[in-house]
N, C-alpha and C positions, 0 to 999 in steps of 0.2 A: 344374797346380801349385796347392797349397792357397791359399785366401784368408785363412786365419787369420793374424792379425798375430803378430809375433815375441814380443811380451810375453805373449800368451795361450798360445802354443805353449810358450814357455820355462817358464811356471808349471806347465802341465799335465805336461810331461815331467820337470821338476825334481821334482815330487811323486812321479812314478812311480819315478825312479831313487833317490829317498831311501828307498824301501821295501826297497832292497838287491838288487833283481833284477840279474842280470849282463847280461841282454839283453832285448829286447822280446818274445821268445817264451817267457817263463819258464813259462807254464802248460803249454805243449806240450813244452818241453825244459828240465826243472828244473835241469839242470847247464849245462855249456856246450854249444854246438852239436855235433851228432853226425850220423851217417849221411851222406847225400849232401852236406849243407852242409859238414861237417867234412872230408870227402874232397876237396872242391874246394879248401878252404883249405890242407889238407896239401900238395897239389900246388903251390899258389901260393907257399907260405911256406917250403918245406923247403930251398931253396937260399940262404936269407939267411945273412949272416955279421955279425960285429961291425963290419964296415966299412960296412954299409948304413945308410941313414937312411930311416925309414918314416913316412908320414903316414896316420893313420886318421881318416876323416871320419864324424861321427855315431857316436862310439864308445860312447855310453851309459855303462855301468859297466865298459867295457873288455873285452868278450868276446874280441875279436880280439887285443889285446895279451896277454891271458891265454893264448890259444892259442899265440901266438908264444913266450911264455915256456915253456909246456909242451913245445914242440918243441925249443927251443934252449937252455933253461936258462941257464947262465953265459955262453954264446956268443950271447946275445940281441942283436939290433941295436938302434940307437937308435930310439925311437918317440916321435913327437909325436901325441897323440890329442886331437881337438877334438870339442866338442858344443855345440849352441846352449843346452842346459840347464845348470843348476848340477849338477855331478857331483863325487863324492868316493868312488871305488871302494875299498871296504874291503879287498879281497883284496890290494891292493898293500902294506898295512901289514906283511904277513908276508914281503915280499921282502927278501933280503939287501941291505944298503945299496949295494953295488957295482952290483947290477942295478937297484935302484930309481932310481939316478941316470940310468940310460939310458931311463927311461920318464917322460914329462912329459904330464900331462893339462891341457887348456885348456878350462875351462868357459866358458859365456857367449861363445862364439866362433863366428862365422858362416863357413861355407864360401865365402860370397860376398866375404869380406874376410879372407883368410888372413894371419896375423901373422908370415909367414916370408919370407925373401929369395927371389929368383929362383933356380931350378935348385937347390933345397935337397935334394930327396928322390929316392931311387932307386926307390921304390915307393909308390904311393898305393892304399890299400885302403878299402873301405866295405862294411858288411853291413847291408842294409836302412836306408840312411842318405842316400846321395847323391841319391836320387830325391826326397827331401823338400826339397831346396834349389831356389833359383831358377837353373835350369840354364843360362840364357843367360849368367849372370854367373859361376856357380861352375865351369862347364866351362873358362872362360877362366882363372880363378884356379888351378884344378887344373893346367892345362897350364903355367902360369907357374912354379908351384912345383916341377914335375918337372924333373929333370936331362935333358939330351939323351940319348935312349936309355932313359930311365926307364920303368918299367912301371906299368900301371894294372890293378887287379883289383877287380871289383865284383860283389856279389850284390844284386839289385834285386827289388822287389815286382812281380809279374805280375798284371794286372787279372783274370785268370781263375784265379788260384791258389787252392788249398785255404785258405790263410791269409786271403785276401780274402773268400772265401765264409763262413768262420767269423766274420770281423769284421762282415760285413753282417748275419748272423743275430743276433749279439750286440748290434748297434746297434738292431735291432727290439726285442729283449728289454729293452735298456736304456731305450728310449723308453717302453715299457709300464710298467716298474718305477717310472718317475717320473710316471706318469699317475694320475688320480683313482681308477682301478680297482685300483691296486696296494695290497698290504698295507703297503708302506712309508708310504702316505698314510693308510690307515685305522687302522693300529696305534696311533698316538698317542692316539686317543680311548679306547682300552682301558686305557691305562697307569695312569690314576688309580684305576681300579677294581681293577686288579691290586695296586696298592700298598695299597688298603684291605683286600684279602684277606690280604696279607702281615701286616697289623696285627691280623688276627682280627676284622675288622668285617664278618663274613659276613651277619649279620642285616640290616644296612643295605643290602647289595648285593641281597639277595632282594627288597627293597621298592623298588628303583630301576629303573624301566623303561629308563632311558637306558643302563644297564650292559648289559642284554640286547640293545638295539639296536646298541651298539658292538661287542659280541662277535659278533653275527650278521653285521654288515658286514665284520668282519675275517675271519670264517670263509668268507664268500662270496669275498672277495678272494684268500684262500689257495687256495680251490678253483679260482679262475680261473688262478692261477699254475701249479698242478699240471696243469691241462688244457693250457695252452700248452706246458709242459715235455714233456708226454707226446707232443705232436705234433711236437716239434723234434728234428732230428738233432744239434743242438749245444746242449743245455739247461744247460750248466755254470753260466752266470751266474745262471740262475733257481734252480738248486739251491743255489748259494752264498748267494743272497739269502734264500731260505727258511730255511736253517740260521741265518743271521745274525739274522733276525727272531725265530725261535724262541728263540735264545739270549738276546736282549734281553728278550723277554717272560718267559722263565723266570727270568732274574735279577731282574726287577722283582717277579714274583709270589712269589719266595722272600725278598724283602727285601734282596738283595745290593746292588742299586742303587735309587735313588729314581726316581720317574716323570720328574722333570725331567732327571735324568742319562740316562735311557733315551731321552728325546726328543732330547737332544743327540747321542747315538750314532746315532740314526736320521738326523738331519740331516747329520752328518758322512758317513754312508754315501751319502746322496743326492748330496752334493758330490763324493765320489769317483766316483760313477756319471757325473756330468756331465763330469768330467775324462777318464774312460775313453771317453766318447762322443766327445769332441774328438779323442782319439788315434786311435780307430777311424775316424772320419770322415776324418782326415788320411791314414791308411793307404790307405783306399779311393780317395781322390781323387788320391793320388800314385802308386798302382800303375799300371804301364805296360802299355798294349796294344801291338799291332804298330806302330801309327802313332807312339806315344810313344817306343818304343825306337829307331825309325828316326830320329826327331827328335834324340834324344840322340846317336846315332851321327854325324849330320850336324854337330852342334855341336862334338863332339870333333874331327872331321876338320878343321873350319875353324880349329881352334887347334893344328894340328900333331900330332894324335894319329893314329897309323896302325896298320896290322895289327890292326884291330878284329875280334875274334871274339865273336859273340853266340850263346848256346846256352840251351836250356831246362833248368832244374834240376828233376828229379823224384826221388821216392822212393816205392817201393811204389805206383806209379801215381798218387801225389798230386803235383800240380804245386806246386812251392815257390817258383818265381821264375825270373828271368833270371840268367845269368852273363855278364859282359862283361870280356874281357881285351884289352889293347892296349899300345902302346908309343909313346913320344914320338919324333918324328923326331930323328935325331942331328944 
């Protein structure tokens, strides 16, 4: 379980959800979940009716409620969706009022302290969310909130999954991008000279050795970024950063933004990298190996959850996670 305190976690994830992503794998699945993940949820959600009450833990911007609506439309069950972060899913604004009343989002809400009565829900679901909680407490709360005979359906991060492999690689790239060797660090020294160039002060630049030094350091840093990207199986973050830096430099050199504004943009990008690193660190630390999934199974059993079925979720030979389905004792 992660050691990040809830305040830091809430800030990082709130910032992420405010960007409008529907779920945490937006770069891999730009719409809602599809393939093997969607197939699992289709099976788990297809039998729901308007008489059912659903709890979604770690909802983010509501990917699973969106899927439930897509499946059932006006026959959607009642859904309470919680998340530790501040959330405001934009897609719900387009729902008919009758359906929107059946969907309630609860931001700043911990799975370890659910604000619902005992035996409230027929089904508890979570997509890459429940494993982020303090399982000793949240498993008991989950069981408390389920009706006797209620079902549990989870998709969980696997310690050896493709998603964790990519996250670990991006963590390494993220760390390098915030190091002294990165063009994000060397670029600010070039910005005043680019602003001079945009003002037509080329003669001054030609006589300024510091300008040549700054440019040389930036070129060296960009070459370093390119070299690391060329050796990586997952260089997306590096390419994205290179494009962002080039855009900031180009805007400064053409006079669209000032050097001070450019520095602020670079600083904001570095802050975003720091928050992304926190999220990736948490993903990697919460992903479950065989021992972890057995521990979760034992905790759920202790609290009256039975018929637990655990399986590996794969697509095209890529390991995506664990699935866990179960039922509360009647």
